[in-house]
Backbone as CSV, one residue per row, in Angstrom:
resi,resn,N_x,N_y,N_z,CA_x,CA_y,CA_z,C_x,C_y,C_z
1,MET,7.502,2.186,-33.350,6.330,1.468,-32.831,6.002,1.912,-31.412
2,PHE,4.769,1.882,-31.125,4.289,2.343,-29.751,4.619,1.277,-28.673
3,GLN,5.326,1.667,-27.682,5.792,0.678,-26.760,5.157,0.706,-25.354
4,ASP,4.125,1.592,-25.161,3.486,1.664,-23.876,2.874,0.374,-23.306
5,LYS,2.396,-0.507,-24.206,1.742,-1.790,-23.763,2.887,-2.622,-23.040
6,ASN,4.011,-2.766,-23.601,5.063,-3.542,-22.987,5.498,-2.893,-21.675
7,ARG,5.582,-1.565,-21.643,5.965,-0.876,-20.392,4.875,-1.061,-19.306
8,ALA,3.555,-1.075,-19.720,2.462,-1.204,-18.829,2.473,-2.706,-18.247
9,LEU,2.827,-3.672,-19.073,2.870,-5.022,-18.609,3.916,-5.301,-17.505
10,HIS,4.954,-4.506,-17.558,6.106,-4.761,-16.647,6.260,-3.620,-15.629
11,ASN,5.266,-2.790,-15.421,5.429,-1.696,-14.505,5.376,-2.176,-13.007
12,GLU,6.424,-1.835,-12.208,6.496,-2.307,-10.878,5.550,-1.799,-9.909
13,ARG,4.951,-0.671,-10.221,4.011,-0.011,-9.322,2.782,-0.875,-8.997
14,TRP,2.454,-1.877,-9.877,1.380,-2.777,-9.703,1.720,-3.926,-8.739
15,SER,2.981,-4.116,-8.406,3.404,-5.264,-7.579,2.842,-5.237,-6.219
16,LYS,2.371,-4.136,-5.719,1.763,-4.117,-4.358,0.331,-4.631,-4.279
17,PHE,-0.254,-4.829,-5.501,-1.646,-5.299,-5.515,-1.647,-6.825,-5.428
18,PRO,-2.803,-7.417,-5.019,-2.871,-8.865,-4.988,-2.557,-9.568,-6.243
19,LEU,-1.965,-10.781,-6.155,-1.494,-11.518,-7.324,-2.604,-11.790,-8.314
20,ILE,-3.805,-12.054,-7.813,-4.927,-12.357,-8.739,-5.218,-11.100,-9.592
21,PHE,-5.105,-9.913,-8.991,-5.347,-8.697,-9.761,-4.241,-8.467,-10.809
22,GLN,-2.972,-8.719,-10.347,-1.879,-8.598,-11.289,-2.013,-9.558,-12.500
23,THR,-2.426,-10.762,-12.253,-2.564,-11.711,-13.347,-3.694,-11.317,-14.241
24,GLU,-4.832,-10.978,-13.751,-5.981,-10.495,-14.551,-5.608,-9.262,-15.383
25,ARG,-4.918,-8.367,-14.742,-4.478,-7.115,-15.444,-3.622,-7.448,-16.566
26,LYS,-2.611,-8.352,-16.434,-1.681,-8.657,-17.477,-2.398,-9.435,-18.603
27,GLU,-3.333,-10.290,-18.260,-4.127,-10.965,-19.295,-4.902,-9.986,-20.135
28,TYR,-5.543,-9.048,-19.430,-6.313,-8.021,-20.160,-5.424,-7.256,-21.083
29,LEU,-4.292,-6.743,-20.622,-3.363,-5.983,-21.426,-2.800,-6.758,-22.646
30,LYS,-2.604,-8.008,-22.468,-2.107,-8.802,-23.575,-3.158,-8.865,-24.719
31,LYS,-4.381,-8.911,-24.393,-5.524,-9.000,-25.337,-5.913,-7.630,-25.893
32,TYR,-5.664,-6.572,-25.141,-6.094,-5.234,-25.451,-5.386,-4.670,-26.686
33,LYS,-6.102,-4.221,-27.659,-5.455,-3.559,-28.821,-5.238,-2.071,-28.616
34,ILE,-4.024,-1.652,-28.577,-3.775,-0.238,-28.332,-3.888,0.425,-29.677
35,THR,-4.564,1.562,-29.749,-4.685,2.303,-30.980,-3.429,3.038,-31.361
36,ASP,-3.353,3.468,-32.574,-2.215,4.314,-32.934,-2.231,5.536,-32.024
37,PRO,-1.062,6.005,-31.625,-0.933,7.124,-30.703,-1.404,8.399,-31.328
38,VAL,-2.050,9.292,-30.518,-2.367,10.582,-30.919,-2.025,11.530,-29.768
39,TYR,-2.027,12.820,-30.093,-1.728,13.768,-28.974,-2.979,13.956,-28.167
40,VAL,-2.847,13.757,-26.858,-4.020,13.905,-25.954,-3.623,15.015,-25.016
41,HIS,-4.679,15.749,-24.572,-4.528,16.924,-23.752,-3.903,16.552,-22.390
42,GLY,-4.396,15.538,-21.706,-3.840,15.114,-20.487,-4.415,15.650,-19.206
43,ASP,-5.093,16.812,-19.392,-5.676,17.461,-18.210,-6.920,18.215,-18.551
44,LEU,-7.790,17.520,-19.289,-8.994,18.181,-19.699,-9.985,18.256,-18.510
45,ASN,-10.279,19.521,-18.084,-11.153,19.783,-17.001,-11.809,21.130,-17.233
46,PRO,-12.872,21.473,-16.540,-13.471,22.809,-16.723,-12.599,23.946,-16.684
47,ASP,-11.502,23.922,-15.910,-10.548,25.088,-15.845,-9.836,25.296,-17.171
48,ASN,-9.723,24.221,-17.982,-9.032,24.322,-19.226,-9.917,24.475,-20.500
49,VAL,-11.152,24.782,-20.257,-12.124,24.944,-21.355,-12.705,26.356,-21.257
50,LEU,-12.583,27.132,-22.251,-13.091,28.500,-22.285,-14.160,28.604,-23.360
51,ILE,-15.230,29.351,-23.080,-16.300,29.606,-24.076,-16.474,31.099,-24.194
52,ASP,-16.303,31.640,-25.437,-16.497,33.084,-25.640,-17.894,33.442,-25.742
53,ALA,-18.180,34.770,-25.867,-19.527,35.344,-25.900,-20.375,34.799,-27.029
54,GLU,-19.741,34.304,-28.071,-20.456,33.747,-29.249,-20.573,32.256,-29.116
55,GLY,-20.136,31.581,-28.014,-20.280,30.176,-27.852,-19.168,29.352,-28.456
56,LYS,-18.135,30.006,-28.937,-16.983,29.291,-29.475,-16.146,28.708,-28.329
57,ILE,-15.834,27.387,-28.413,-15.094,26.688,-27.429,-13.547,26.684,-27.666
58,TYR,-12.830,26.951,-26.625,-11.319,26.955,-26.719,-10.816,25.992,-25.654
59,ILE,-9.861,25.178,-25.956,-9.181,24.352,-25.041,-7.791,24.913,-24.799
60,ILE,-7.485,25.178,-23.522,-6.189,25.774,-23.245,-5.318,24.842,-22.338
61,ASP,-4.078,25.255,-22.067,-3.151,24.567,-21.096,-2.841,23.198,-21.577
62,PHE,-1.949,23.134,-22.507,-1.547,21.790,-23.081,-0.212,21.330,-22.501
63,ALA,0.068,21.794,-21.233,1.330,21.434,-20.526,1.484,19.912,-20.325
64,ASP,0.346,19.293,-20.133,0.373,17.803,-19.905,0.103,16.906,-21.132
65,ALA,0.071,17.555,-22.283,-0.171,16.839,-23.464,0.875,15.820,-23.761
66,VAL,0.475,14.623,-24.238,1.380,13.561,-24.568,0.921,12.809,-25.789
67,LEU,1.852,12.038,-26.339,1.494,11.155,-27.421,1.166,9.856,-26.748
68,ALA,-0.084,9.406,-26.909,-0.636,8.299,-26.214,-1.852,7.726,-27.030
69,PRO,-2.297,6.538,-26.657,-3.572,6.043,-27.192,-4.754,6.984,-26.874
70,SER,-5.661,7.125,-27.842,-6.805,8.016,-27.629,-7.589,7.707,-26.402
71,GLU,-7.544,6.455,-25.929,-8.255,6.120,-24.724,-7.859,6.892,-23.501
72,TYR,-6.654,7.333,-23.518,-6.185,8.209,-22.351,-7.071,9.382,-22.163
73,GLU,-7.459,10.028,-23.278,-8.317,11.245,-23.170,-9.692,10.874,-22.808
74,LEU,-10.150,9.724,-23.266,-11.559,9.279,-22.978,-11.698,9.049,-21.526
75,ALA,-10.686,8.582,-20.783,-10.775,8.417,-19.396,-10.912,9.768,-18.706
76,ALA,-10.266,10.797,-19.168,-10.398,12.095,-18.551,-11.798,12.694,-18.814
77,ILE,-12.282,12.486,-19.984,-13.616,13.056,-20.366,-14.688,12.398,-19.446
78,LYS,-14.497,11.106,-19.245,-15.543,10.343,-18.424,-15.641,11.000,-17.042
79,ASN,-14.556,11.522,-16.533,-14.574,12.104,-15.163,-14.767,13.583,-15.161
80,LEU,-14.984,14.208,-16.364,-15.135,15.628,-16.444,-16.527,16.001,-15.910
81,LYS,-16.467,17.056,-15.030,-17.792,17.457,-14.464,-17.989,18.964,-14.772
82,THR,-19.088,19.400,-15.017,-19.393,20.779,-15.291,-19.509,21.546,-13.961
83,PRO,-18.909,22.706,-13.887,-19.032,23.428,-12.588,-20.503,24.023,-12.421
84,HIS,-20.932,24.079,-11.189,-22.277,24.523,-10.909,-22.266,25.997,-10.350
């Protein structure tokens, strides 16, 4: 079974934040349904996406890939910016 939710609830790094934030965070996590884990890239950014002459897309550099909820990758995609 996937145990990241329990680990997230008890992670000490959040203890430096105000108590109200900690309380709201824990309440949110208790209600949040974590999806079945999938392999996520972990470092999806323009440097790790190649496009060949025919427009075929390749994703490279899976050094940071982990088994995690799919939402982990969605957070990275949200921050993905195309180079100018």
